[in-house]
All heavy atoms as atom14 arrays in JSON, in Angstrom:
{
  "sequence": "MKSTRHTAEQIIRKLKTAEQLIAQGKTVADVCRVIEVTQPTYHRWRQQYGGMQAE",
  "atom14_mask": [
    [1, 1, 1, 1, 1, 1, 1, 1, 0, 0, 0, 0, 0, 0],
    [1, 1, 1, 1, 1, 1, 1, 1, 1, 0, 0, 0, 0, 0],
    [1, 1, 1, 1, 1, 1, 0, 0, 0, 0, 0, 0, 0, 0],
    [1, 1, 1, 1, 1, 1, 1, 0, 0, 0, 0, 0, 0, 0],
    [1, 1, 1, 1, 1, 1, 1, 1, 1, 1, 1, 0, 0, 0],
    [1, 1, 1, 1, 1, 1, 1, 1, 1, 1, 0, 0, 0, 0],
    [1, 1, 1, 1, 1, 1, 1, 0, 0, 0, 0, 0, 0, 0],
    [1, 1, 1, 1, 1, 0, 0, 0, 0, 0, 0, 0, 0, 0],
    [1, 1, 1, 1, 1, 1, 1, 1, 1, 0, 0, 0, 0, 0],
    [1, 1, 1, 1, 1, 1, 1, 1, 1, 0, 0, 0, 0, 0],
    [1, 1, 1, 1, 1, 1, 1, 1, 0, 0, 0, 0, 0, 0],
    [1, 1, 1, 1, 1, 1, 1, 1, 0, 0, 0, 0, 0, 0],
    [1, 1, 1, 1, 1, 1, 1, 1, 1, 1, 1, 0, 0, 0],
    [1, 1, 1, 1, 1, 1, 1, 1, 1, 0, 0, 0, 0, 0],
    [1, 1, 1, 1, 1, 1, 1, 1, 0, 0, 0, 0, 0, 0],
    [1, 1, 1, 1, 1, 1, 1, 1, 1, 0, 0, 0, 0, 0],
    [1, 1, 1, 1, 1, 1, 1, 0, 0, 0, 0, 0, 0, 0],
    [1, 1, 1, 1, 1, 0, 0, 0, 0, 0, 0, 0, 0, 0],
    [1, 1, 1, 1, 1, 1, 1, 1, 1, 0, 0, 0, 0, 0],
    [1, 1, 1, 1, 1, 1, 1, 1, 1, 0, 0, 0, 0, 0],
    [1, 1, 1, 1, 1, 1, 1, 1, 0, 0, 0, 0, 0, 0],
    [1, 1, 1, 1, 1, 1, 1, 1, 0, 0, 0, 0, 0, 0],
    [1, 1, 1, 1, 1, 0, 0, 0, 0, 0, 0, 0, 0, 0],
    [1, 1, 1, 1, 1, 1, 1, 1, 1, 0, 0, 0, 0, 0],
    [1, 1, 1, 1, 0, 0, 0, 0, 0, 0, 0, 0, 0, 0],
    [1, 1, 1, 1, 1, 1, 1, 1, 1, 0, 0, 0, 0, 0],
    [1, 1, 1, 1, 1, 1, 1, 0, 0, 0, 0, 0, 0, 0],
    [1, 1, 1, 1, 1, 1, 1, 0, 0, 0, 0, 0, 0, 0],
    [1, 1, 1, 1, 1, 0, 0, 0, 0, 0, 0, 0, 0, 0],
    [1, 1, 1, 1, 1, 1, 1, 1, 0, 0, 0, 0, 0, 0],
    [1, 1, 1, 1, 1, 1, 1, 0, 0, 0, 0, 0, 0, 0],
    [1, 1, 1, 1, 1, 1, 0, 0, 0, 0, 0, 0, 0, 0],
    [1, 1, 1, 1, 1, 1, 1, 1, 1, 1, 1, 0, 0, 0],
    [1, 1, 1, 1, 1, 1, 1, 0, 0, 0, 0, 0, 0, 0],
    [1, 1, 1, 1, 1, 1, 1, 1, 0, 0, 0, 0, 0, 0],
    [1, 1, 1, 1, 1, 1, 1, 1, 1, 0, 0, 0, 0, 0],
    [1, 1, 1, 1, 1, 1, 1, 0, 0, 0, 0, 0, 0, 0],
    [1, 1, 1, 1, 1, 1, 1, 0, 0, 0, 0, 0, 0, 0],
    [1, 1, 1, 1, 1, 1, 1, 1, 1, 0, 0, 0, 0, 0],
    [1, 1, 1, 1, 1, 1, 1, 0, 0, 0, 0, 0, 0, 0],
    [1, 1, 1, 1, 1, 1, 1, 0, 0, 0, 0, 0, 0, 0],
    [1, 1, 1, 1, 1, 1, 1, 1, 1, 1, 1, 1, 0, 0],
    [1, 1, 1, 1, 1, 1, 1, 1, 1, 1, 0, 0, 0, 0],
    [1, 1, 1, 1, 1, 1, 1, 1, 1, 1, 1, 0, 0, 0],
    [1, 1, 1, 1, 1, 1, 1, 1, 1, 1, 1, 1, 1, 1],
    [1, 1, 1, 1, 1, 1, 1, 1, 1, 1, 1, 0, 0, 0],
    [1, 1, 1, 1, 1, 1, 1, 1, 1, 0, 0, 0, 0, 0],
    [1, 1, 1, 1, 1, 1, 1, 1, 1, 0, 0, 0, 0, 0],
    [1, 1, 1, 1, 1, 1, 1, 1, 1, 1, 1, 1, 0, 0],
    [1, 1, 1, 1, 0, 0, 0, 0, 0, 0, 0, 0, 0, 0],
    [1, 1, 1, 1, 0, 0, 0, 0, 0, 0, 0, 0, 0, 0],
    [1, 1, 1, 1, 1, 1, 1, 1, 0, 0, 0, 0, 0, 0],
    [1, 1, 1, 1, 1, 1, 1, 1, 1, 0, 0, 0, 0, 0],
    [1, 1, 1, 1, 1, 0, 0, 0, 0, 0, 0, 0, 0, 0],
    [1, 1, 1, 1, 1, 1, 1, 1, 1, 0, 0, 0, 0, 0]
  ],
  "atom14_positions": [
    [[0.84, -1.18, 0.0], [0.0, 0.0, 0.0], [0.89, 1.24, 0.0], [1.83, 1.33, 0.77], [-0.89, -0.02, 1.24], [-1.83, 1.15, 1.31], [-3.03, 0.97, 2.62], [-4.22, -0.05, 1.78], [0.0, 0.0, 0.0], [0.0, 0.0, 0.0], [0.0, 0.0, 0.0], [0.0, 0.0, 0.0], [0.0, 0.0, 0.0], [0.0, 0.0, 0.0]],
    [[0.57, 2.18, -0.89], [1.4, 3.37, -0.97], [1.05, 4.36, 0.13], [-0.09, 4.45, 0.56], [1.29, 4.02, -2.34], [-0.04, 4.67, -2.62], [-0.02, 5.32, -3.98], [-1.32, 6.07, -4.2], [-1.35, 6.75, -5.47], [0.0, 0.0, 0.0], [0.0, 0.0, 0.0], [0.0, 0.0, 0.0], [0.0, 0.0, 0.0], [0.0, 0.0, 0.0]],
    [[2.03, 5.07, 0.58], [1.85, 6.06, 1.62], [2.05, 7.44, 1.02], [3.1, 7.73, 0.46], [2.85, 5.83, 2.74], [2.76, 6.85, 3.7], [0.0, 0.0, 0.0], [0.0, 0.0, 0.0], [0.0, 0.0, 0.0], [0.0, 0.0, 0.0], [0.0, 0.0, 0.0], [0.0, 0.0, 0.0], [0.0, 0.0, 0.0], [0.0, 0.0, 0.0]],
    [[1.02, 8.27, 1.09], [1.14, 9.62, 0.57], [0.68, 10.61, 1.62], [-0.14, 10.31, 2.47], [0.28, 9.82, -0.7], [-1.07, 9.55, -0.38], [0.72, 8.92, -1.83], [0.0, 0.0, 0.0], [0.0, 0.0, 0.0], [0.0, 0.0, 0.0], [0.0, 0.0, 0.0], [0.0, 0.0, 0.0], [0.0, 0.0, 0.0], [0.0, 0.0, 0.0]],
    [[1.21, 11.8, 1.53], [0.78, 12.9, 2.38], [-0.05, 13.84, 1.53], [0.31, 14.13, 0.39], [1.99, 13.66, 2.94], [2.86, 12.84, 3.84], [2.29, 12.83, 5.22], [3.16, 12.03, 6.07], [2.96, 11.89, 7.35], [1.96, 12.5, 7.92], [3.76, 11.15, 8.07], [0.0, 0.0, 0.0], [0.0, 0.0, 0.0], [0.0, 0.0, 0.0]],
    [[-1.13, 14.27, 2.07], [-2.0, 15.19, 1.36], [-1.83, 16.59, 1.96], [-1.68, 16.74, 3.16], [-3.46, 14.77, 1.5], [-3.78, 13.48, 0.86], [-3.57, 12.26, 1.46], [-4.3, 13.21, -0.36], [-3.95, 11.3, 0.64], [-4.39, 11.85, -0.47], [0.0, 0.0, 0.0], [0.0, 0.0, 0.0], [0.0, 0.0, 0.0], [0.0, 0.0, 0.0]],
    [[-1.9, 17.59, 1.09], [-1.88, 18.96, 1.59], [-3.26, 19.28, 2.16], [-4.24, 18.58, 1.88], [-1.56, 19.95, 0.45], [-2.62, 19.92, -0.5], [-0.23, 19.63, -0.21], [0.0, 0.0, 0.0], [0.0, 0.0, 0.0], [0.0, 0.0, 0.0], [0.0, 0.0, 0.0], [0.0, 0.0, 0.0], [0.0, 0.0, 0.0], [0.0, 0.0, 0.0]],
    [[-3.34, 20.35, 2.93], [-4.62, 20.75, 3.52], [-5.64, 21.03, 2.42], [-6.82, 20.67, 2.55], [-4.43, 21.98, 4.4], [0.0, 0.0, 0.0], [0.0, 0.0, 0.0], [0.0, 0.0, 0.0], [0.0, 0.0, 0.0], [0.0, 0.0, 0.0], [0.0, 0.0, 0.0], [0.0, 0.0, 0.0], [0.0, 0.0, 0.0], [0.0, 0.0, 0.0]],
    [[-5.21, 21.63, 1.33], [-6.12, 21.94, 0.23], [-6.67, 20.66, -0.41], [-7.86, 20.58, -0.73], [-5.4, 22.79, -0.81], [-6.34, 23.44, -1.8], [-5.63, 24.5, -2.62], [-5.14, 25.47, -2.04], [-5.58, 24.33, -3.86], [0.0, 0.0, 0.0], [0.0, 0.0, 0.0], [0.0, 0.0, 0.0], [0.0, 0.0, 0.0], [0.0, 0.0, 0.0]],
    [[-5.81, 19.66, -0.59], [-6.27, 18.39, -1.16], [-7.27, 17.71, -0.23], [-8.27, 17.15, -0.7], [-5.08, 17.45, -1.38], [-4.16, 17.88, -2.5], [-2.89, 17.02, -2.54], [-2.38, 16.6, -1.5], [-2.39, 16.78, -3.73], [0.0, 0.0, 0.0], [0.0, 0.0, 0.0], [0.0, 0.0, 0.0], [0.0, 0.0, 0.0], [0.0, 0.0, 0.0]],
    [[-7.01, 17.77, 1.06], [-7.9, 17.16, 2.04], [-9.26, 17.83, 2.0], [-10.31, 17.16, 1.98], [-7.29, 17.23, 3.46], [-6.05, 16.33, 3.54], [-8.32, 16.85, 4.51], [-5.23, 16.52, 4.8], [0.0, 0.0, 0.0], [0.0, 0.0, 0.0], [0.0, 0.0, 0.0], [0.0, 0.0, 0.0], [0.0, 0.0, 0.0], [0.0, 0.0, 0.0]],
    [[-9.27, 19.15, 1.95], [-10.54, 19.88, 1.93], [-11.32, 19.56, 0.66], [-12.54, 19.36, 0.7], [-10.28, 21.4, 2.07], [-9.73, 21.68, 3.47], [-11.56, 22.2, 1.82], [-9.15, 23.06, 3.64], [0.0, 0.0, 0.0], [0.0, 0.0, 0.0], [0.0, 0.0, 0.0], [0.0, 0.0, 0.0], [0.0, 0.0, 0.0], [0.0, 0.0, 0.0]],
    [[-10.64, 19.45, -0.46], [-11.32, 19.07, -1.71], [-11.93, 17.68, -1.61], [-13.06, 17.46, -2.04], [-10.35, 19.12, -2.89], [-10.14, 20.48, -3.42], [-9.49, 20.44, -4.81], [-8.76, 21.66, -5.01], [-7.46, 21.76, -5.22], [-6.71, 20.7, -5.29], [-6.89, 22.93, -5.38], [0.0, 0.0, 0.0], [0.0, 0.0, 0.0], [0.0, 0.0, 0.0]],
    [[-11.18, 16.75, -1.04], [-11.7, 15.38, -0.89], [-12.89, 15.34, 0.06], [-13.85, 14.61, -0.15], [-10.6, 14.43, -0.43], [-9.62, 14.1, -1.54], [-8.68, 12.99, -1.16], [-7.78, 12.66, -2.34], [-7.16, 11.35, -2.22], [0.0, 0.0, 0.0], [0.0, 0.0, 0.0], [0.0, 0.0, 0.0], [0.0, 0.0, 0.0], [0.0, 0.0, 0.0]],
    [[-12.84, 16.15, 1.11], [-13.96, 16.2, 2.05], [-15.2, 16.8, 1.39], [-16.32, 16.34, 1.65], [-13.59, 17.01, 3.3], [-12.64, 16.32, 4.26], [-12.26, 17.28, 5.39], [-13.23, 15.05, 4.83], [0.0, 0.0, 0.0], [0.0, 0.0, 0.0], [0.0, 0.0, 0.0], [0.0, 0.0, 0.0], [0.0, 0.0, 0.0], [0.0, 0.0, 0.0]],
    [[-15.04, 17.79, 0.52], [-16.18, 18.35, -0.21], [-16.79, 17.29, -1.13], [-18.01, 17.16, -1.21], [-15.76, 19.57, -1.02], [-15.58, 20.81, -0.18], [-15.35, 22.0, -1.06], [-15.1, 23.24, -0.24], [-16.29, 23.79, 0.33], [0.0, 0.0, 0.0], [0.0, 0.0, 0.0], [0.0, 0.0, 0.0], [0.0, 0.0, 0.0], [0.0, 0.0, 0.0]],
    [[-15.94, 16.54, -1.81], [-16.42, 15.45, -2.66], [-17.18, 14.43, -1.82], [-18.25, 13.96, -2.21], [-15.24, 14.76, -3.37], [-14.54, 15.73, -4.15], [-15.7, 13.63, -4.26], [0.0, 0.0, 0.0], [0.0, 0.0, 0.0], [0.0, 0.0, 0.0], [0.0, 0.0, 0.0], [0.0, 0.0, 0.0], [0.0, 0.0, 0.0], [0.0, 0.0, 0.0]],
    [[-16.64, 14.1, -0.66], [-17.28, 13.13, 0.23], [-18.65, 13.63, 0.68], [-19.61, 12.86, 0.7], [-16.38, 12.86, 1.44], [0.0, 0.0, 0.0], [0.0, 0.0, 0.0], [0.0, 0.0, 0.0], [0.0, 0.0, 0.0], [0.0, 0.0, 0.0], [0.0, 0.0, 0.0], [0.0, 0.0, 0.0], [0.0, 0.0, 0.0], [0.0, 0.0, 0.0]],
    [[-18.75, 14.92, 1.02], [-20.03, 15.48, 1.45], [-21.07, 15.37, 0.34], [-22.23, 15.04, 0.59], [-19.86, 16.94, 1.84], [-19.14, 17.14, 3.15], [-18.88, 18.61, 3.45], [-19.51, 19.48, 2.79], [-18.05, 18.88, 4.32], [0.0, 0.0, 0.0], [0.0, 0.0, 0.0], [0.0, 0.0, 0.0], [0.0, 0.0, 0.0], [0.0, 0.0, 0.0]],
    [[-20.65, 15.64, -0.89], [-21.57, 15.54, -2.03], [-22.05, 14.11, -2.23], [-23.23, 13.88, -2.47], [-20.9, 16.05, -3.3], [-20.63, 17.53, -3.29], [-19.77, 17.98, -4.46], [-19.21, 17.15, -5.18], [-19.64, 19.29, -4.64], [0.0, 0.0, 0.0], [0.0, 0.0, 0.0], [0.0, 0.0, 0.0], [0.0, 0.0, 0.0], [0.0, 0.0, 0.0]],
    [[-21.14, 13.15, -2.11], [-21.51, 11.75, -2.29], [-22.44, 11.27, -1.19], [-23.39, 10.54, -1.45], [-20.25, 10.88, -2.36], [-19.38, 11.08, -3.6], [-18.07, 10.33, -3.45], [-20.11, 10.64, -4.85], [0.0, 0.0, 0.0], [0.0, 0.0, 0.0], [0.0, 0.0, 0.0], [0.0, 0.0, 0.0], [0.0, 0.0, 0.0], [0.0, 0.0, 0.0]],
    [[-22.19, 11.7, 0.04], [-23.04, 11.31, 1.15], [-24.44, 11.91, 0.96], [-25.45, 11.25, 1.25], [-22.41, 11.7, 2.5], [-21.21, 10.78, 2.78], [-23.42, 11.64, 3.63], [-20.4, 11.14, 3.99], [0.0, 0.0, 0.0], [0.0, 0.0, 0.0], [0.0, 0.0, 0.0], [0.0, 0.0, 0.0], [0.0, 0.0, 0.0], [0.0, 0.0, 0.0]],
    [[-24.5, 13.13, 0.45], [-25.8, 13.76, 0.18], [-26.57, 13.0, -0.89], [-27.8, 13.01, -0.9], [-25.59, 15.21, -0.25], [0.0, 0.0, 0.0], [0.0, 0.0, 0.0], [0.0, 0.0, 0.0], [0.0, 0.0, 0.0], [0.0, 0.0, 0.0], [0.0, 0.0, 0.0], [0.0, 0.0, 0.0], [0.0, 0.0, 0.0], [0.0, 0.0, 0.0]],
    [[-25.86, 12.31, -1.77], [-26.49, 11.51, -2.81], [-26.93, 10.14, -2.3], [-27.51, 9.36, -3.05], [-25.54, 11.32, -3.99], [-25.21, 12.59, -4.73], [-24.13, 12.39, -5.79], [-23.65, 11.27, -5.99], [-23.75, 13.47, -6.44], [0.0, 0.0, 0.0], [0.0, 0.0, 0.0], [0.0, 0.0, 0.0], [0.0, 0.0, 0.0], [0.0, 0.0, 0.0]],
    [[-26.61, 9.84, -1.05], [-27.05, 8.58, -0.46], [-26.0, 7.49, -0.38], [-26.31, 6.36, -0.04], [0.0, 0.0, 0.0], [0.0, 0.0, 0.0], [0.0, 0.0, 0.0], [0.0, 0.0, 0.0], [0.0, 0.0, 0.0], [0.0, 0.0, 0.0], [0.0, 0.0, 0.0], [0.0, 0.0, 0.0], [0.0, 0.0, 0.0], [0.0, 0.0, 0.0]],
    [[-24.76, 7.82, -0.68], [-23.68, 6.82, -0.58], [-23.33, 6.58, 0.88], [-23.51, 7.44, 1.73], [-22.43, 7.31, -1.31], [-22.63, 7.64, -2.76], [-22.57, 6.43, -3.61], [-22.63, 6.85, -5.08], [-22.76, 5.73, -5.95], [0.0, 0.0, 0.0], [0.0, 0.0, 0.0], [0.0, 0.0, 0.0], [0.0, 0.0, 0.0], [0.0, 0.0, 0.0]],
    [[-22.8, 5.4, 1.17], [-22.36, 5.1, 2.52], [-20.94, 5.63, 2.72], [-20.24, 5.94, 1.76], [-22.35, 3.57, 2.78], [-21.37, 2.97, 1.91], [-23.71, 2.95, 2.53], [0.0, 0.0, 0.0], [0.0, 0.0, 0.0], [0.0, 0.0, 0.0], [0.0, 0.0, 0.0], [0.0, 0.0, 0.0], [0.0, 0.0, 0.0], [0.0, 0.0, 0.0]],
    [[-20.54, 5.73, 3.98], [-19.18, 6.21, 4.29], [-18.15, 5.27, 3.68], [-17.13, 5.72, 3.15], [-18.99, 6.35, 5.81], [-17.54, 6.68, 6.15], [-19.91, 7.42, 6.37], [0.0, 0.0, 0.0], [0.0, 0.0, 0.0], [0.0, 0.0, 0.0], [0.0, 0.0, 0.0], [0.0, 0.0, 0.0], [0.0, 0.0, 0.0], [0.0, 0.0, 0.0]],
    [[-18.41, 3.99, 3.7], [-17.47, 3.02, 3.13], [-17.3, 3.26, 1.62], [-16.17, 3.23, 1.11], [-17.95, 1.6, 3.38], [0.0, 0.0, 0.0], [0.0, 0.0, 0.0], [0.0, 0.0, 0.0], [0.0, 0.0, 0.0], [0.0, 0.0, 0.0], [0.0, 0.0, 0.0], [0.0, 0.0, 0.0], [0.0, 0.0, 0.0], [0.0, 0.0, 0.0]],
    [[-18.4, 3.52, 0.92], [-18.33, 3.79, -0.51], [-17.57, 5.09, -0.78], [-16.75, 5.17, -1.69], [-19.73, 3.89, -1.12], [-20.45, 2.56, -1.14], [-19.76, 1.5, -1.13], [-21.7, 2.56, -1.17], [0.0, 0.0, 0.0], [0.0, 0.0, 0.0], [0.0, 0.0, 0.0], [0.0, 0.0, 0.0], [0.0, 0.0, 0.0], [0.0, 0.0, 0.0]],
    [[-17.86, 6.1, 0.02], [-17.2, 7.39, -0.13], [-15.7, 7.26, 0.07], [-14.9, 7.8, -0.7], [-17.79, 8.42, 0.85], [-16.96, 9.67, 0.92], [-19.22, 8.75, 0.46], [0.0, 0.0, 0.0], [0.0, 0.0, 0.0], [0.0, 0.0, 0.0], [0.0, 0.0, 0.0], [0.0, 0.0, 0.0], [0.0, 0.0, 0.0], [0.0, 0.0, 0.0]],
    [[-15.29, 6.52, 1.09], [-13.86, 6.34, 1.37], [-13.17, 5.64, 0.2], [-12.03, 5.97, -0.12], [-13.67, 5.56, 2.66], [-14.11, 6.53, 4.11], [0.0, 0.0, 0.0], [0.0, 0.0, 0.0], [0.0, 0.0, 0.0], [0.0, 0.0, 0.0], [0.0, 0.0, 0.0], [0.0, 0.0, 0.0], [0.0, 0.0, 0.0], [0.0, 0.0, 0.0]],
    [[-13.86, 4.7, -0.42], [-13.3, 4.03, -1.58], [-13.09, 5.01, -2.73], [-12.06, 4.99, -3.41], [-14.21, 2.89, -2.03], [-13.5, 1.58, -2.11], [-14.4, 0.42, -2.46], [-15.03, -0.09, -1.23], [-16.34, -0.14, -1.01], [-17.2, 0.25, -1.93], [-16.82, -0.6, 0.11], [0.0, 0.0, 0.0], [0.0, 0.0, 0.0], [0.0, 0.0, 0.0]],
    [[-14.05, 5.91, -2.94], [-13.97, 6.87, -4.03], [-12.85, 7.88, -3.8], [-12.07, 8.17, -4.73], [-15.32, 7.61, -4.21], [-15.18, 8.77, -5.17], [-16.39, 6.64, -4.69], [0.0, 0.0, 0.0], [0.0, 0.0, 0.0], [0.0, 0.0, 0.0], [0.0, 0.0, 0.0], [0.0, 0.0, 0.0], [0.0, 0.0, 0.0], [0.0, 0.0, 0.0]],
    [[-12.73, 8.41, -2.58], [-11.69, 9.42, -2.32], [-10.36, 8.79, -1.93], [-9.39, 9.49, -1.66], [-12.14, 10.45, -1.26], [-12.39, 9.81, 0.11], [-13.36, 11.21, -1.74], [-12.66, 10.82, 1.22], [0.0, 0.0, 0.0], [0.0, 0.0, 0.0], [0.0, 0.0, 0.0], [0.0, 0.0, 0.0], [0.0, 0.0, 0.0], [0.0, 0.0, 0.0]],
    [[-10.32, 7.46, -1.9], [-9.1, 6.68, -1.71], [-8.41, 6.92, -0.37], [-7.2, 7.15, -0.31], [-8.12, 6.92, -2.87], [-8.69, 6.51, -4.21], [-7.77, 6.85, -5.37], [-6.92, 7.75, -5.24], [-7.9, 6.19, -6.4], [0.0, 0.0, 0.0], [0.0, 0.0, 0.0], [0.0, 0.0, 0.0], [0.0, 0.0, 0.0], [0.0, 0.0, 0.0]],
    [[-9.2, 6.89, 0.72], [-8.65, 6.95, 2.07], [-9.38, 5.92, 2.92], [-10.45, 5.43, 2.55], [-8.79, 8.35, 2.72], [-8.01, 9.38, 1.94], [-10.23, 8.76, 2.84], [0.0, 0.0, 0.0], [0.0, 0.0, 0.0], [0.0, 0.0, 0.0], [0.0, 0.0, 0.0], [0.0, 0.0, 0.0], [0.0, 0.0, 0.0], [0.0, 0.0, 0.0]],
    [[-8.8, 5.59, 4.06], [-9.45, 4.66, 4.97], [-10.51, 5.39, 5.78], [-10.5, 6.62, 5.88], [-8.43, 4.01, 5.93], [-7.86, 5.04, 6.73], [-7.35, 3.26, 5.16], [0.0, 0.0, 0.0], [0.0, 0.0, 0.0], [0.0, 0.0, 0.0], [0.0, 0.0, 0.0], [0.0, 0.0, 0.0], [0.0, 0.0, 0.0], [0.0, 0.0, 0.0]],
    [[-11.42, 4.64, 6.38], [-12.47, 5.26, 7.18], [-11.92, 6.03, 8.38], [-12.38, 7.15, 8.64], [-13.49, 4.21, 7.62], [-14.36, 3.75, 6.48], [-15.49, 2.85, 6.94], [-15.98, 2.97, 8.05], [-15.89, 1.94, 6.07], [0.0, 0.0, 0.0], [0.0, 0.0, 0.0], [0.0, 0.0, 0.0], [0.0, 0.0, 0.0], [0.0, 0.0, 0.0]],
    [[-10.94, 5.5, 9.12], [-10.4, 6.29, 10.22], [-9.77, 7.61, 9.75], [-9.92, 8.64, 10.4], [-9.34, 5.38, 10.85], [-9.77, 4.0, 10.49], [-10.4, 4.13, 9.13], [0.0, 0.0, 0.0], [0.0, 0.0, 0.0], [0.0, 0.0, 0.0], [0.0, 0.0, 0.0], [0.0, 0.0, 0.0], [0.0, 0.0, 0.0], [0.0, 0.0, 0.0]],
    [[-9.1, 7.58, 8.6], [-8.52, 8.8, 8.05], [-9.61, 9.79, 7.7], [-9.51, 10.98, 8.0], [-7.67, 8.49, 6.8], [-6.61, 7.61, 7.18], [-7.1, 9.75, 6.19], [0.0, 0.0, 0.0], [0.0, 0.0, 0.0], [0.0, 0.0, 0.0], [0.0, 0.0, 0.0], [0.0, 0.0, 0.0], [0.0, 0.0, 0.0], [0.0, 0.0, 0.0]],
    [[-10.68, 9.32, 7.07], [-11.8, 10.18, 6.71], [-12.38, 10.87, 7.95], [-12.59, 12.08, 7.96], [-12.88, 9.38, 5.99], [-14.18, 10.11, 5.84], [-14.3, 11.15, 4.92], [-15.28, 9.79, 6.62], [-15.5, 11.85, 4.79], [-16.47, 10.47, 6.49], [-16.57, 11.49, 5.57], [-17.75, 12.18, 5.45], [0.0, 0.0, 0.0], [0.0, 0.0, 0.0]],
    [[-12.62, 10.1, 9.01], [-13.2, 10.68, 10.22], [-12.23, 11.65, 10.9], [-12.65, 12.69, 11.41], [-13.64, 9.57, 11.18], [-14.82, 8.8, 10.66], [-16.06, 9.36, 10.52], [-14.95, 7.52, 10.25], [-16.91, 8.46, 10.04], [-16.25, 7.34, 9.87], [0.0, 0.0, 0.0], [0.0, 0.0, 0.0], [0.0, 0.0, 0.0], [0.0, 0.0, 0.0]],
    [[-10.95, 11.33, 10.89], [-9.95, 12.24, 11.47], [-9.9, 13.54, 10.69], [-9.88, 14.62, 11.28], [-8.58, 11.57, 11.49], [-7.52, 12.4, 12.21], [-6.18, 11.7, 12.29], [-5.6, 11.52, 10.97], [-5.36, 10.33, 10.4], [-5.65, 9.21, 11.04], [-4.83, 10.26, 9.2], [0.0, 0.0, 0.0], [0.0, 0.0, 0.0], [0.0, 0.0, 0.0]],
    [[-9.92, 13.45, 9.36], [-9.92, 14.65, 8.53], [-11.16, 15.49, 8.8], [-11.09, 16.71, 8.83], [-9.87, 14.27, 7.05], [-8.52, 13.85, 6.56], [-7.35, 13.79, 7.26], [-8.2, 13.41, 5.24], [-6.35, 13.34, 6.47], [-6.83, 13.1, 5.22], [-8.95, 13.23, 4.09], [-6.19, 12.65, 4.07], [-8.32, 12.78, 2.95], [-6.95, 12.49, 2.94]],
    [[-12.31, 14.85, 8.95], [-13.54, 15.61, 9.22], [-13.44, 16.37, 10.52], [-13.91, 17.5, 10.62], [-14.75, 14.67, 9.27], [-15.18, 14.28, 7.87], [-16.61, 13.88, 7.74], [-17.53, 14.75, 8.45], [-18.63, 14.33, 9.04], [-18.95, 13.06, 9.01], [-19.42, 15.17, 9.65], [0.0, 0.0, 0.0], [0.0, 0.0, 0.0], [0.0, 0.0, 0.0]],
    [[-12.81, 15.77, 11.52], [-12.63, 16.47, 12.79], [-11.69, 17.65, 12.64], [-11.93, 18.73, 13.17], [-12.08, 15.53, 13.85], [-13.1, 14.62, 14.46], [-12.49, 13.79, 15.58], [-11.3, 13.45, 15.54], [-13.28, 13.48, 16.57], [0.0, 0.0, 0.0], [0.0, 0.0, 0.0], [0.0, 0.0, 0.0], [0.0, 0.0, 0.0], [0.0, 0.0, 0.0]],
    [[-10.6, 17.46, 11.91], [-9.56, 18.49, 11.82], [-9.9, 19.57, 10.8], [-9.61, 20.75, 11.02], [-8.22, 17.86, 11.43], [-7.64, 16.99, 12.52], [-6.36, 16.3, 12.08], [-6.02, 16.3, 10.9], [-5.65, 15.71, 13.02], [0.0, 0.0, 0.0], [0.0, 0.0, 0.0], [0.0, 0.0, 0.0], [0.0, 0.0, 0.0], [0.0, 0.0, 0.0]],
    [[-10.49, 19.2, 9.67], [-10.65, 20.13, 8.55], [-12.11, 20.37, 8.17], [-12.38, 21.02, 7.16], [-9.94, 19.59, 7.29], [-8.46, 19.43, 7.46], [-7.91, 18.19, 7.8], [-7.61, 20.49, 7.26], [-6.54, 18.04, 7.94], [-6.23, 20.35, 7.4], [-5.71, 19.12, 7.74], [-4.36, 18.96, 7.88], [0.0, 0.0, 0.0], [0.0, 0.0, 0.0]],
    [[-13.04, 19.88, 8.95], [-14.46, 19.92, 8.6], [-15.02, 21.26, 8.19], [-15.77, 21.37, 7.24], [0.0, 0.0, 0.0], [0.0, 0.0, 0.0], [0.0, 0.0, 0.0], [0.0, 0.0, 0.0], [0.0, 0.0, 0.0], [0.0, 0.0, 0.0], [0.0, 0.0, 0.0], [0.0, 0.0, 0.0], [0.0, 0.0, 0.0], [0.0, 0.0, 0.0]],
    [[-14.67, 22.34, 8.87], [-15.26, 23.64, 8.57], [-14.42, 24.54, 7.71], [-14.79, 25.69, 7.46], [0.0, 0.0, 0.0], [0.0, 0.0, 0.0], [0.0, 0.0, 0.0], [0.0, 0.0, 0.0], [0.0, 0.0, 0.0], [0.0, 0.0, 0.0], [0.0, 0.0, 0.0], [0.0, 0.0, 0.0], [0.0, 0.0, 0.0], [0.0, 0.0, 0.0]],
    [[-13.32, 24.05, 7.18], [-12.41, 24.91, 6.43], [-12.82, 25.02, 4.96], [-13.51, 24.16, 4.43], [-10.99, 24.37, 6.48], [-10.38, 24.45, 7.85], [-8.65, 24.01, 7.76], [-8.16, 24.3, 9.43], [0.0, 0.0, 0.0], [0.0, 0.0, 0.0], [0.0, 0.0, 0.0], [0.0, 0.0, 0.0], [0.0, 0.0, 0.0], [0.0, 0.0, 0.0]],
    [[-12.38, 26.1, 4.32], [-12.62, 26.33, 2.9], [-11.29, 26.27, 2.15], [-10.29, 26.74, 2.64], [-13.23, 27.74, 2.7], [-14.57, 27.94, 3.34], [-15.67, 27.26, 2.56], [-15.57, 27.13, 1.34], [-16.71, 26.83, 3.24], [0.0, 0.0, 0.0], [0.0, 0.0, 0.0], [0.0, 0.0, 0.0], [0.0, 0.0, 0.0], [0.0, 0.0, 0.0]],
    [[-11.32, 25.71, 0.95], [-10.12, 25.69, 0.1], [-9.9, 27.07, -0.49], [-10.85, 27.76, -0.82], [-10.26, 24.65, -0.99], [0.0, 0.0, 0.0], [0.0, 0.0, 0.0], [0.0, 0.0, 0.0], [0.0, 0.0, 0.0], [0.0, 0.0, 0.0], [0.0, 0.0, 0.0], [0.0, 0.0, 0.0], [0.0, 0.0, 0.0], [0.0, 0.0, 0.0]],
    [[-8.66, 27.47, -0.62], [-8.35, 28.78, -1.19], [-8.42, 28.75, -2.71], [-8.14, 27.82, -3.34], [-6.94, 29.21, -0.76], [-6.86, 29.47, 0.71], [-5.47, 29.92, 1.11], [-4.63, 30.16, 0.21], [-5.22, 30.02, 2.3], [0.0, 0.0, 0.0], [0.0, 0.0, 0.0], [0.0, 0.0, 0.0], [0.0, 0.0, 0.0], [0.0, 0.0, 0.0]]
  ]
}
């Protein structure tokens, strides 16, 4: 499994994509597969970056 670091801007973009998919009725597991992160990473990102806007 490859290990990559995401910038804050990339994380915020992925979280926006995830929010859109969840609004469409996708499950968190499906969303994590699409944005290519694990579920714990997704939840951690939501806690840390949930209210931020991309520049």
